[in-house]
C-alpha positions in Angstrom: -5.0 5.8 15.5 -6.1 7.8 12.5 -5.5 11.5 12.6 -8.5 13.6 11.8 -8.0 16.6 9.4 -10.0 19.3 7.7 -8.3 18.2 4.5 -9.9 14.8 4.6 -11.4 13.9 1.2 -12.9 10.6 2.3 -14.2 10.0 5.8 -15.1 6.6 7.1 -16.9 6.3 10.5 -17.8 3.2 12.5 -18.1 1.1 9.4 -19.1 -2.5 9.8 -19.9 -5.2 7.3 -21.1 -8.7 8.1 -22.0 -11.0 5.3 -24.9 -13.4 5.3 -22.7 -16.4 6.3 -21.7 -14.5 9.4 -18.2 -13.5 8.2 -17.2 -10.1 9.7 -15.4 -8.4 6.8 -15.2 -5.0 8.5 -15.3 -4.3 12.2 -15.9 -0.7 13.3 -13.5 0.9 10.7 -12.6 4.6 11.1 -10.4 6.1 8.4 -9.6 9.6 7.0 -8.0 9.8 3.5 -6.3 13.1 2.8 -6.6 15.2 -0.4 -3.7 14.6 -2.8 -2.1 11.7 -1.0 -1.1 8.2 -2.0 -2.4 5.8 0.7 -1.4 2.2 0.6 -3.6 -0.3 2.4 -1.7 -3.4 3.4 -3.2 -6.6 4.8 -3.2 -10.4 4.2 -5.9 -12.1 2.1 -9.3 -11.7 3.7 -8.3 -8.7 5.8 -11.1 -6.5 4.5 -9.2 -4.4 2.0 -11.3 -5.1 -1.1 -14.6 -4.9 0.9 -13.6 -1.5 2.3 -12.8 0.1 -1.1 -15.9 -1.6 -2.7 -18.1 0.1 -0.1 -16.5 3.5 -0.7 -16.9 3.0 -4.5 -20.6 2.1 -4.1 -20.2 -1.5 -5.3 -21.0 -3.2 -2.0 -23.6 -2.0 0.5 -22.3 -1.0 3.9 -23.7 -2.7 7.0 -23.6 0.1 9.6 -21.6 3.3 9.8 -21.1 6.1 7.3 -18.8 7.1 4.5 -18.6 10.6 2.9 -16.6 11.6 -0.2 -15.8 15.3 -0.4 -18.7 15.9 2.0 -21.2 13.8 0.1 -22.8 10.7 1.7 -22.2 7.7 -0.5 -25.8 6.5 0.0 -27.7 9.7 -0.2 -25.6 11.2 -3.0 -24.5 8.2 -4.9 -24.2 9.9 -8.3 -22.1 12.7 -6.9 -19.7 10.4 -5.0 -19.4 7.9 -7.9 -18.5 10.6 -10.4 -15.6 11.6 -8.2 -14.2 8.1 -8.1 -12.3 5.9 -10.5 -11.8 2.3 -9.7 -9.3 -0.2 -11.1 -10.4 -3.6 -9.9 -8.0 -6.5 -9.3 -9.5 -8.6 -12.1 -8.8 -7.7 -15.7 -12.2 -7.0 -17.2 -12.3 -5.4 -20.6 -14.1 -5.9 -23.9 -11.6 -8.2 -25.7 -12.7 -7.1 -29.2 -12.8 -3.3 -28.8 -9.8 -1.2 -29.5 -8.0 0.6 -26.7 -9.3 4.0 -27.8 -12.9 2.7 -28.2 -13.1 1.2 -24.7 -11.7 4.2 -23.0 -14.0 6.6 -24.9 -17.0 4.3 -24.1 -16.2 4.4 -20.4 -16.2 8.1 -20.4 -19.7 8.1 -22.0 -21.0 5.8 -19.2 -20.6 8.6 -16.7 -22.5 11.1 -18.9 -19.4 13.0 -19.9 -19.4 14.6 -23.4 -17.1 13.1 -26.0 -13.6 14.6 -25.7 -11.1 12.8 -28.0 -8.3 15.2 -27.0 -8.7 14.2 -23.3 -8.8 10.5 -24.1 -5.7 10.9 -26.3 -3.9 12.6 -23.4 -4.7 9.8 -21.0 -3.4 7.2 -23.5 -0.2 9.1 -24.0 0.4 9.6 -20.3 0.0 5.8 -19.8 2.2 4.9 -22.7 -0.7 3.4 -24.6 -0.7 5.8 -27.5 1.0 3.5 -29.9 -1.5 0.8 -28.9 -4.6 2.9 -29.3 -5.8 1.0 -32.4 -5.0 -2.4 -31.0 -7.7 -4.8 -30.0 -7.7 -5.5 -26.2 -7.1 -9.2 -26.6 -3.9 -8.6 -28.4 -2.3 -6.8 -25.4 -0.1 -8.2 -22.7 -1.3 -8.4 -19.1 0.6 -5.3 -18.2 -0.8 -3.3 -21.0 -4.4 -4.5 -20.1 -3.7 -3.2 -16.6 -2.9 0.2 -18.1 -6.0 0.2 -20.2 -8.0 -0.4 -17.0 -6.4 2.6 -15.4 -7.2 4.7 -18.5 -10.8 3.6 -18.3 -11.0 4.5 -14.6 -9.6 8.0 -15.4 -11.8 8.6 -18.5 -14.5 10.5 -16.6 -11.9 12.8 -14.9 -12.3 11.5 -11.3 -10.4 13.2 -8.4 -10.0 9.9 -6.6 -8.5 6.7 -7.9 -8.7 3.3 -6.2 -6.3 0.7 -7.4 -6.9 -2.8 -6.1 -3.6 -4.7 -6.4 -2.4 -2.6 -9.4 0.8 -4.6 -9.9 -0.8 -8.1 -9.8 0.5 -10.1 -12.8 2.8 -7.3 -13.9 6.5 -8.0 -14.3 9.1 -6.0 -12.3 10.0 -3.5 -15.1 6.3 -2.7 -15.8 5.6 -2.5 -12.1 8.2 0.3 -11.7 6.7 2.0 -14.7 3.3 1.8 -13.0 4.7 3.4 -9.9 5.9 6.3 -11.9 2.4 6.6 -13.5 0.8 6.7 -10.1 3.2 9.4 -8.8 2.5 11.5 -11.9 -1.3 11.1 -11.3 -0.8 12.2 -7.7 1.2 15.2 -8.9 -1.9 16.3 -11.0 -4.0 16.4 -7.8 -5.5 12.9 -8.0 -5.9 11.2 -4.6 -4.8 7.6 -4.9 -5.7 4.7 -2.6 -4.1 1.3 -3.5 -4.3 -2.1 -1.9 -1.2 -4.2 -2.4 0.5 -7.4 -1.4 3.8 -6.0 -2.6 5.4 -4.4 0.5 8.0 -2.8 -1.7 5.2 -1.0 -3.6 3.9 0.7 -0.4 7.5 1.5 0.7 8.3 3.0 -2.7 5.3 5.2 -3.5 3.0 5.7 -0.5 2.8 8.8 1.5 0.9 7.0 4.3 0.4 3.4 5.0 -2.6 1.7 6.5 -2.5 -1.8 8.0 -5.8 -3.7 8.0 -6.2 -7.2 9.5 -9.3 -9.2 10.5 -11.5 -6.4 9.3 -9.9 -3.8 11.6 -7.6 -0.9 10.9 -4.6 -1.5 13.0 -2.9 1.8 12.2 -2.5 4.5 9.7 0.7 6.4 9.7 2.9 8.5 7.5 5.4 6.0 6.0 8.5 7.7 7.3 7.0 8.1 10.8 5.8 4.5 10.9 9.3 3.3 10.0 10.9 5.7 12.5 8.4 4.7 15.3 8.3 1.0 14.8 11.5 0.3 12.9 14.5 -1.2 14.6 18.1 -1.2 13.6 20.4 -4.1 13.8 24.2 -4.1 14.4 25.7 -7.1 12.6 29.2 -8.2 13.6 31.3 -10.5 11.5 33.4 -12.6 13.9 37.0 -13.6 13.6 36.3 -17.0 15.1 33.1 -19.1 15.0 31.1 -19.2 18.2 29.1 -22.3 19.3 27.1 -20.4 21.9 26.9 -17.0 23.6 28.8 -16.3 26.8 26.4 -16.0 29.8 27.6 -12.4 30.6 26.3 -11.2 27.2 22.8 -12.5 27.7 21.6 -9.1 28.8 22.0 -7.7 25.3 19.5 -10.1 23.7 22.0 -11.0 21.0 21.3 -13.5 18.2 23.9 -15.8 16.9 23.8 -16.8 13.3 23.3 -20.5 12.4 26.9 -20.8 11.2 28.2 -19.1 14.4 30.0 -16.4 12.3 27.8 -13.4 13.1 26.4 -11.7 16.1 23.2 -9.6 15.6 22.3 -6.9 18.1 18.9 -5.2 17.7 18.4 -1.8 19.2 15.8 1.0 19.3 16.9 4.1 17.4 14.6 6.2 19.5 16.0 5.1 22.9 18.2 7.3 25.0 21.0 4.9 24.7 21.6 2.3 22.0 23.9 0.2 24.3 26.4 -0.3 21.4 29.3 1.2 23.3 28.7 -1.1 26.4 28.2 -4.1 24.1 31.5 -3.6 22.3 33.3 -3.1 25.6 31.8 -6.3 27.0 32.7 -8.2 23.8 36.3 -7.2 24.3 36.3 -8.3 27.9 34.8 -11.7 26.8 37.6 -12.0 24.2 35.3 -12.0 21.2 36.9 -10.3 18.3 35.2 -9.1 15.1 36.6 -8.2 11.8 33.7 -6.0 10.4 30.4 -4.5 11.5 27.4 -3.0 9.7 24.0 -1.7 10.5 20.7 -2.5 8.8 17.3 -0.7 9.2 14.0 -2.7 9.4 12.1 -2.7 6.2 8.4 -2.0 6.0 7.9 -5.7 5.4 9.5 -6.4 8.8 7.2 -3.9 10.5 4.1 -5.3 8.8 4.9 -8.9 9.6 5.5 -8.0 13.3 2.3 -5.9 13.6 0.1 -8.7 12.1 1.8 -11.3 14.3 1.5 -9.2 17.5 -2.1 -8.2 17.0 -3.6 -11.3 15.4 
């Protein structure tokens, strides 16, 4: 359930979108996006992520419901809301024969902003594009083109930045550089909403995580609280001797035996009054099962996401 707040910069209420072919892209979506946060929207293909941000950005018309940006209705006050928003779409779309500096400056002019070479230069420097400023776009790598698109989206000084799959087609090293750029933008006061297929991306940089599936928002939580609330810990015991099956008296613990019979895995709730570990170790001793080592592992955000989608599909 989304928490309402006076600090909400974007407010989505009862938003629905049904396409002409009958496909329900969004089903009664309610969402509040806070000022100055990084919100990651996770969901499988066709979940509604791109439709949602396209409506907020004024690219796709909503069906029913309402969206306000900094108090402005996106339909009644289109120019005001659009000027507050920068969008980096998933597809790389730039003029192949312009230079980096030219295309970013042109984007600024499209929003009626006066020429400001110093501001454009600052964006290029912050995105590590300064040494490429005179390069023609078609000469750049995919990762550099992605940075140019971010520069274009920032050219009119928006306070909100939407990034649709920002790391698509970017190698691991550039992806981490991109994460640092996003953090630095947030530190300047820009509110950032990104959709991603990379669970590690959400886990690394998001303040809050939203999960969307079948056009519905399943939850929006602070990342740490989500992992604390839904995450599980596992106790993994490396056995002295291989087991072919679990003794009947240990069934109450819901243990899993590894395929090779060399490990026992015990999953427990970190928020429960008792973990049951002490009783388990005692019963293992009674059953004559010895172990040579043990370790614990925390669920990742990917585990939580997969479980949520599976349970609520």
